[in-house]
C-alpha positions as a Python dict, from the first residue, in 0.01 Angstrom:
ca = {
    (1, 'M'): (0, 0, 0),
    (2, 'I'): (-208, 316, -46),
    (3, 'I'): (-483, 156, 157),
    (4, 'R'): (-249, 83, 443),
    (5, 'V'): (-127, 444, 452),
    (6, 'L'): (-481, 577, 460),
    (7, 'L'): (-574, 349, 746),
    (8, 'A'): (-271, 452, 941),
    (9, 'F'): (-354, 830, 888),
    (10, 'I'): (-718, 776, 1007),
    (11, 'A'): (-595, 599, 1323),
    (12, 'V'): (-360, 890, 1406),
    (13, 'L'): (-639, 1141, 1343),
    (14, 'R'): (-880, 951, 1577),
    (15, 'F'): (-610, 946, 1851),
    (16, 'A'): (-554, 1330, 1824),
    (17, 'V'): (-929, 1398, 1854),
    (18, 'A'): (-976, 1156, 2135),
    (19, 'Y'): (-682, 1289, 2340),
    (20, 'P'): (-640, 1667, 2278),
    (21, 'Q'): (-339, 1850, 2429),
    (22, 'P'): (-385, 1955, 2796),
    (23, 'G'): (-541, 2302, 2857),
    (24, 'I'): (-706, 2319, 2508),
    (25, 'R'): (-1083, 2279, 2468),
    (26, 'L'): (-1198, 2259, 2110),
    (27, 'G'): (-1538, 2357, 1981),
    (28, 'R'): (-1837, 2524, 2157),
    (29, 'S'): (-1962, 2182, 2259),
    (30, 'S'): (-1684, 2170, 2524),
    (31, 'S'): (-1792, 2311, 2862),
    (32, 'C'): (-1583, 2565, 3055),
    (33, 'R'): (-1570, 2561, 3433),
    (34, 'E'): (-1856, 2782, 3526),
    (35, 'D'): (-1701, 2919, 3847),
    (36, 'T'): (-1369, 3029, 3703),
    (37, 'E'): (-1393, 3036, 3321),
    (38, 'Y'): (-1594, 3169, 3033),
    (39, 'Q'): (-1624, 3073, 2667),
    (40, 'H'): (-1448, 3280, 2404),
    (41, 'G'): (-1468, 3134, 2061),
    (42, 'S'): (-1337, 2779, 2081),
    (43, 'I'): (-1135, 2828, 2403),
    (44, 'C'): (-1200, 2881, 2776),
    (45, 'C'): (-1059, 3196, 2938),
    (46, 'L'): (-1016, 3264, 3307),
    (47, 'K'): (-1282, 3512, 3441),
    (48, 'C'): (-1195, 3865, 3565),
    (49, 'E'): (-1245, 3938, 3933),
    (50, 'A'): (-1545, 4115, 4091),
    (51, 'G'): (-1529, 4493, 4027),
    (52, 'Q'): (-1368, 4430, 3679),
    (53, 'Y'): (-1480, 4346, 3326),
    (54, 'V'): (-1313, 4188, 3023),
    (55, 'R'): (-1152, 4444, 2807),
    (56, 'T'): (-970, 4204, 2583),
    (57, 'P'): (-1033, 3818, 2589),
    (58, 'C'): (-746, 3569, 2621),
    (59, 'T'): (-585, 3415, 2309),
    (60, 'E'): (-468, 3102, 2486),
    (61, 'A'): (-690, 2855, 2665),
    (62, 'G'): (-670, 2859, 3047),
    (63, 'K'): (-527, 3213, 3054),
    (64, 'K'): (-676, 3546, 3163),
    (65, 'G'): (-726, 3824, 2908),
    (66, 'T'): (-697, 4196, 2986),
    (67, 'C'): (-922, 4293, 3283),
    (68, 'E'): (-1008, 4655, 3369),
    (69, 'E'): (-1176, 4811, 3669),
    (70, 'C'): (-1532, 4920, 3644),
    (71, 'D'): (-1597, 5292, 3580),
    (72, 'Y'): (-1772, 5514, 3841),
    (73, 'G'): (-2142, 5435, 3851),
    (74, 'T'): (-2098, 5070, 3744),
    (75, 'F'): (-2018, 4746, 3919),
    (76, 'T'): (-1974, 4368, 3886),
    (77, 'E'): (-2060, 4175, 4200),
    (78, 'H'): (-1888, 3840, 4106),
    (79, 'A'): (-1603, 3702, 3896),
    (80, 'N'): (-1722, 3739, 3533),
    (81, 'G'): (-1650, 3730, 3157),
    (82, 'L'): (-1862, 4041, 3087),
    (83, 'K'): (-1764, 4292, 2821),
    (84, 'Q'): (-1887, 4579, 3029),
    (85, 'C'): (-1990, 4649, 3391),
    (86, 'I'): (-2349, 4676, 3514),
    (87, 'K'): (-2497, 5027, 3577),
    (88, 'C'): (-2560, 5109, 3950),
    (89, 'T'): (-2928, 5145, 4053),
    (90, 'L'): (-3058, 5498, 4108),
    (91, 'C'): (-3289, 5531, 4415),
    (92, 'P'): (-3640, 5661, 4324),
    (93, 'P'): (-3749, 6001, 4465),
    (94, 'D'): (-3943, 5841, 4754),
    (95, 'Q'): (-3638, 5636, 4864),
    (96, 'E'): (-3305, 5715, 5015),
    (97, 'I'): (-2957, 5559, 4993),
    (98, 'V'): (-2861, 5316, 5265),
    (99, 'T'): (-2537, 5195, 5097),
    (100, 'A'): (-2382, 5379, 4806),
    (101, 'C'): (-2282, 5181, 4500),
    (102, 'T'): (-1926, 5054, 4477),
    (103, 'H'): (-1729, 4866, 4210),
    (104, 'T'): (-1837, 4532, 4366),
    (105, 'Q'): (-2191, 4616, 4510),
    (106, 'D'): (-2496, 4774, 4373),
    (107, 'T'): (-2676, 5063, 4550),
    (108, 'V'): (-2900, 4970, 4844),
    (109, 'C'): (-3212, 5185, 4880),
    (110, 'R'): (-3497, 5207, 5135),
    (111, 'C'): (-3812, 5402, 5174),
    (112, 'K'): (-3784, 5751, 5329),
    (113, 'P'): (-3927, 5805, 5684),
    (114, 'G'): (-4310, 5807, 5677),
    (115, 'K'): (-4321, 5549, 5398),
    (116, 'Y'): (-4265, 5176, 5372),
    (117, 'C'): (-4242, 4881, 5128),
    (118, 'H'): (-4261, 4510, 5220),
    (119, 'P'): (-3938, 4325, 5143),
    (120, 'D'): (-4120, 4047, 4962),
    (121, 'E'): (-4277, 4293, 4720),
    (122, 'A'): (-4129, 4474, 4423),
    (123, 'C'): (-4060, 4816, 4580),
    (124, 'E'): (-4134, 5038, 4278),
    (125, 'I'): (-4344, 5284, 4487),
    (126, 'C'): (-4325, 5325, 4867),
    (127, 'K'): (-4658, 5336, 5046),
    (128, 'K'): (-4750, 5606, 5301),
    (129, 'C'): (-4743, 5481, 5659),
    (130, 'S'): (-5092, 5450, 5820),
    (131, 'R'): (-5198, 5648, 6122),
    (132, 'C'): (-5388, 5494, 6403),
    (133, 'K'): (-5745, 5617, 6445),
    (134, 'S'): (-5860, 5818, 6750),
    (135, 'D'): (-5993, 5506, 6920),
    (136, 'E'): (-5673, 5305, 6851),
    (137, 'E'): (-5321, 5302, 6994),
    (138, 'I'): (-4983, 5215, 6830),
    (139, 'V'): (-4855, 4865, 6876),
    (140, 'K'): (-4561, 4898, 6637),
    (141, 'N'): (-4421, 5207, 6468),
    (142, 'C'): (-4389, 5223, 6094),
    (143, 'T'): (-4053, 5129, 5947),
    (144, 'S'): (-3907, 5132, 5595),
    (145, 'T'): (-4025, 4769, 5555),
    (146, 'S'): (-4341, 4748, 5759),
    (147, 'N'): (-4654, 4952, 5813),
    (148, 'T'): (-4777, 5093, 6143),
    (149, 'E'): (-4958, 4839, 6358),
    (150, 'C'): (-5257, 4954, 6562),
    (151, 'K'): (-5504, 4802, 6809),
    (152, 'K'): (-5829, 4919, 6963),
    (153, 'S'): (-5774, 5121, 7277),
    (154, 'Q'): (-5913, 4969, 7594),
    (155, 'P'): (-6220, 5163, 7723),
    (156, 'K'): (-6164, 5345, 8043),
    (157, 'S'): (-6364, 5228, 8336),
    (158, 'A'): (-6586, 5462, 8541),
    (159, 'S'): (-6330, 5442, 8833),
    (160, 'D'): (-6042, 5550, 8600),
    (161, 'E'): (-6238, 5840, 8467),
    (162, 'A'): (-6332, 5947, 8821),
    (163, 'T'): (-5967, 5919, 8933),
    (164, 'G'): (-5853, 6133, 8645),
    (165, 'L'): (-6119, 6394, 8714),
    (166, 'I'): (-6014, 6416, 9082),
    (167, 'A'): (-5646, 6436, 8991),
    (168, 'G'): (-5726, 6712, 8737),
    (169, 'L'): (-5910, 6911, 9008),
    (170, 'T'): (-5658, 6846, 9278),
    (171, 'V'): (-5341, 6969, 9103),
    (172, 'P'): (-5448, 7334, 9063),
    (173, 'F'): (-5570, 7354, 9426),
    (174, 'V'): (-5243, 7213, 9549),
    (175, 'V'): (-5049, 7462, 9345),
    (176, 'I'): (-5254, 7751, 9484),
    (177, 'F'): (-5215, 7629, 9842),
    (178, 'V'): (-4837, 7599, 9804),
    (179, 'S'): (-4818, 7943, 9646),
    (180, 'L'): (-5011, 8091, 9947),
    (181, 'I'): (-4776, 7933, 10194),
    (182, 'I'): (-4465, 8056, 10011),
    (183, 'T'): (-4620, 8417, 10005),
    (184, 'A'): (-4694, 8401, 10378),
    (185, 'I'): (-4344, 8283, 10463),
    (186, 'T'): (-4197, 8570, 10245),
    (187, 'I'): (-4406, 8833, 10422),
    (188, 'W'): (-4305, 8693, 10766),
    (189, 'K'): (-3936, 8708, 10674),
    (190, 'K'): (-3972, 9076, 10558),
    (191, 'K'): (-4133, 9174, 10894),
    (192, 'I'): (-3848, 9010, 11087),
    (193, 'R'): (-3584, 9198, 10876),
    (194, 'T'): (-3767, 9521, 10922),
    (195, 'A'): (-3777, 9478, 11301),
    (196, 'D'): (-3404, 9385, 11314),
    (197, 'S'): (-3305, 9693, 11119),
    (198, 'G'): (-3473, 9939, 11359),
    (199, 'G'): (-3799, 9977, 11162),
    (200, 'L'): (-3639, 10042, 10828),
    (201, 'K'): (-3871, 9913, 10560),
    (202, 'Q'): (-3719, 9700, 10289),
    (203, 'E'): (-3887, 9576, 9984),
    (204, 'Y'): (-3767, 9280, 9777),
    (205, 'A'): (-3951, 9293, 9443),
    (206, 'S'): (-3716, 9042, 9278),
    (207, 'V'): (-3408, 8829, 9345),
    (208, 'N'): (-3239, 8990, 9035),
    (209, 'T'): (-3058, 9331, 9085),
    (210, 'E'): (-3208, 9464, 8759),
    (211, 'P'): (-3583, 9488, 8688),
    (212, 'S'): (-3713, 9223, 8450),
    (213, 'P'): (-3861, 9358, 8117),
    (214, 'N'): (-4148, 9114, 8166),
    (215, 'P'): (-4210, 9028, 8538),
    (216, 'T'): (-4482, 8782, 8455),
    (217, 'V'): (-4243, 8574, 8235),
    (218, 'H'): (-3943, 8603, 8469),
    (219, 'K'): (-4100, 8480, 8788),
    (220, 'S'): (-3946, 8158, 8915),
    (221, 'L'): (-4140, 7873, 8764),
    (222, 'E'): (-4055, 7671, 9071),
    (223, 'E'): (-4283, 7900, 9278),
    (224, 'E'): (-4576, 7908, 9047),
    (225, 'P'): (-4729, 7675, 8782),
    (226, 'F'): (-4586, 7676, 8428),
    (227, 'P'): (-4847, 7870, 8227),
    (228, 'N'): (-5021, 7759, 7913),
    (229, 'L'): (-4943, 7957, 7595),
    (230, 'V'): (-5185, 8064, 7325),
    (231, 'P'): (-5056, 8106, 6961),
    (232, 'A'): (-5106, 8441, 6789),
    (233, 'N'): (-5136, 8267, 6445),
    (234, 'G'): (-5186, 7890, 6483),
    (235, 'V'): (-4930, 7660, 6338),
    (236, 'E'): (-4740, 7955, 6185),
    (237, 'S'): (-4661, 8080, 6533),
    (238, 'L'): (-4537, 7728, 6622),
    (239, 'K'): (-4305, 7704, 6328),
    (240, 'K'): (-4159, 8045, 6394),
    (241, 'C'): (-4040, 7913, 6737),
    (242, 'F'): (-3840, 7625, 6579),
    (243, 'E'): (-3528, 7846, 6578),
    (244, 'F'): (-3543, 7866, 6957),
    (245, 'F'): (-3490, 7488, 6980),
    (246, 'E'): (-3152, 7517, 6804),
    (247, 'E'): (-3009, 7580, 7152),
    (248, 'L'): (-3077, 7217, 7254),
    (249, 'N'): (-2760, 7039, 7348),
    (250, 'V'): (-2631, 6823, 7060),
    (251, 'D'): (-2593, 6529, 7296),
    (252, 'F'): (-2947, 6573, 7422),
    (253, 'Y'): (-3167, 6633, 7122),
    (254, 'K'): (-3223, 6262, 7043),
    (255, 'R'): (-3377, 6203, 7393),
    (256, 'F'): (-3598, 6512, 7333),
    (257, 'F'): (-3740, 6380, 6996),
    (258, 'R'): (-3786, 6032, 7139),
    (259, 'Q'): (-3994, 6192, 7415),
    (260, 'L'): (-4205, 6346, 7140),
    (261, 'G'): (-4273, 6003, 6985),
    (262, 'L'): (-4035, 6005, 6684),
    (263, 'N'): (-3869, 5676, 6618),
    (264, 'D'): (-3486, 5624, 6605),
    (265, 'N'): (-3498, 5560, 6222),
    (266, 'M'): (-3661, 5898, 6164),
    (267, 'I'): (-3409, 6064, 6394),
    (268, 'K'): (-3107, 5899, 6237),
    (269, 'S'): (-3227, 5979, 5884),
    (270, 'R'): (-3145, 6348, 5956),
    (271, 'D'): (-2783, 6284, 6080),
    (272, 'H'): (-2639, 6395, 5751),
    (273, 'L'): (-2783, 6750, 5791),
    (274, 'Q'): (-2634, 7051, 5971),
    (275, 'Y'): (-2748, 7062, 6330),
    (276, 'E'): (-2989, 7356, 6279),
    (277, 'D'): (-3147, 7193, 5972),
    (278, 'R'): (-3169, 6865, 6158),
    (279, 'I'): (-3371, 7022, 6440),
    (280, 'H'): (-3606, 7204, 6196),
    (281, 'D'): (-3667, 6891, 5987),
    (282, 'L'): (-3746, 6674, 6298),
    (283, 'L'): (-3976, 6940, 6437),
    (284, 'N'): (-4159, 6950, 6097),
    (285, 'D'): (-4190, 6571, 6111),
    (286, 'W'): (-4338, 6599, 6460),
    (287, 'V'): (-4591, 6864, 6343),
    (288, 'E'): (-4687, 6640, 6049),
    (289, 'K'): (-4734, 6345, 6283),
    (290, 'E'): (-4945, 6540, 6537),
    (291, 'G'): (-5147, 6741, 6281),
    (292, 'K'): (-5375, 7012, 6423),
    (293, 'D'): (-5300, 6899, 6773),
    (294, 'A'): (-4938, 7009, 6757),
    (295, 'S'): (-4866, 7276, 7023),
    (296, 'L'): (-4571, 7457, 7168),
    (297, 'N'): (-4703, 7360, 7507),
    (298, 'D'): (-4637, 6993, 7415),
    (299, 'L'): (-4271, 7080, 7327),
    (300, 'L'): (-4223, 7262, 7652),
    (301, 'R'): (-4384, 6977, 7845),
    (302, 'A'): (-4134, 6733, 7693),
    (303, 'L'): (-3849, 6957, 7811),
    (304, 'L'): (-3994, 6973, 8161),
    (305, 'D'): (-4033, 6591, 8168),
    (306, 'L'): (-3655, 6566, 8082),
    (307, 'N'): (-3567, 6809, 8366),
    (308, 'Q'): (-3476, 7086, 8110),
    (309, 'R'): (-3681, 7354, 8292),
    (310, 'R'): (-3436, 7645, 8226),
    (311, 'T'): (-3441, 7567, 7850),
    (312, 'A'): (-3824, 7558, 7860),
    (313, 'E'): (-3828, 7896, 8038),
    (314, 'T'): (-3591, 8052, 7784),
    (315, 'I'): (-3800, 7932, 7484),
    (316, 'M'): (-4125, 8048, 7647),
    (317, 'Q'): (-3978, 8399, 7716),
    (318, 'K'): (-3857, 8435, 7354),
    (319, 'A'): (-4189, 8319, 7218),
    (320, 'I'): (-4374, 8579, 7421),
    (321, 'Q'): (-4135, 8859, 7361),
    (322, 'R'): (-4141, 8801, 6983),
    (323, 'G'): (-4527, 8819, 6992),
    (324, 'Y'): (-4567, 8461, 6858),
    (325, 'Y'): (-4752, 8351, 7176),
    (326, 'H'): (-4923, 8516, 7475),
    (327, 'L'): (-5023, 8381, 7815),
    (328, 'A'): (-5364, 8217, 7846),
    (329, 'N'): (-5622, 8397, 8058),
    (330, 'L'): (-5632, 8104, 8297),
    (331, 'S'): (-5263, 8112, 8389),
    (332, 'L'): (-5320, 7866, 8676),
    (333, 'G'): (-5339, 7579, 8422),
    (334, 'V'): (-5045, 7351, 8446),
    (335, 'I'): (-4876, 7195, 8150),
}
């Protein structure tokens, strides 16, 4: 009799082990659903959502415990059973933030302008962008993920050099010739006016009603060539003129810096600054790119190429009046 009772108890126990109640997983050998559950003791709990962590695990299988949102500066990107959130990445000093860290996404960093790091490499330190040599030309500008690409410049043929020489000699002579014609026409008109007024002599020193404090500077640049300027103190004179470029129209300055050879990434990287600071930073970037060849004449030439002649005249006048620059002896040179 006792044997029969024992056999019956063993049979019931085997049945209970073989067929556990729904929703209950016993023992660590049981596997939780990886996409939606995590193991807590001998039961499977539902994961917390992205941007949260498990503050208190569940006490009943198939249920969710207490989930809490990640604190500032931490995140979880996916559904999880973590006991704490992951700390956000801090961009190194040579990198800048592209996307700030959120509760569900880590910080995205990239190298600052002038430096790069290949995406397939561990970007612990950004490398400085290369500069093309004097006998090379740029094929592709440096970006945050790729270095500058250069190629050997094609040697100029003898005919090209001759053409350039002729063009360089022709322009000054054409300017002189046009200036003489304008002067002759002006004198002829004065004589006619004198005759019509009964011999009364009239002199027209300037179109303006008030005398210019600096007649050399205020002459119309449409009647004579735009002069070359010579710095009083090298690069320091150039940097002192940066404030004059704050008058550039806010809708125009990007075209101006593209004309100087700065790429869009470098220009956009200064969008977070005040407008005046933005202009100063980009001009400093341009000076660093050009090195010892940087010149106020190049900046004025870029304005002239963009049909901003009046702005170029104003900046030139201020540079001379402040004593930062003076006119070259050969004022017939054209920028």
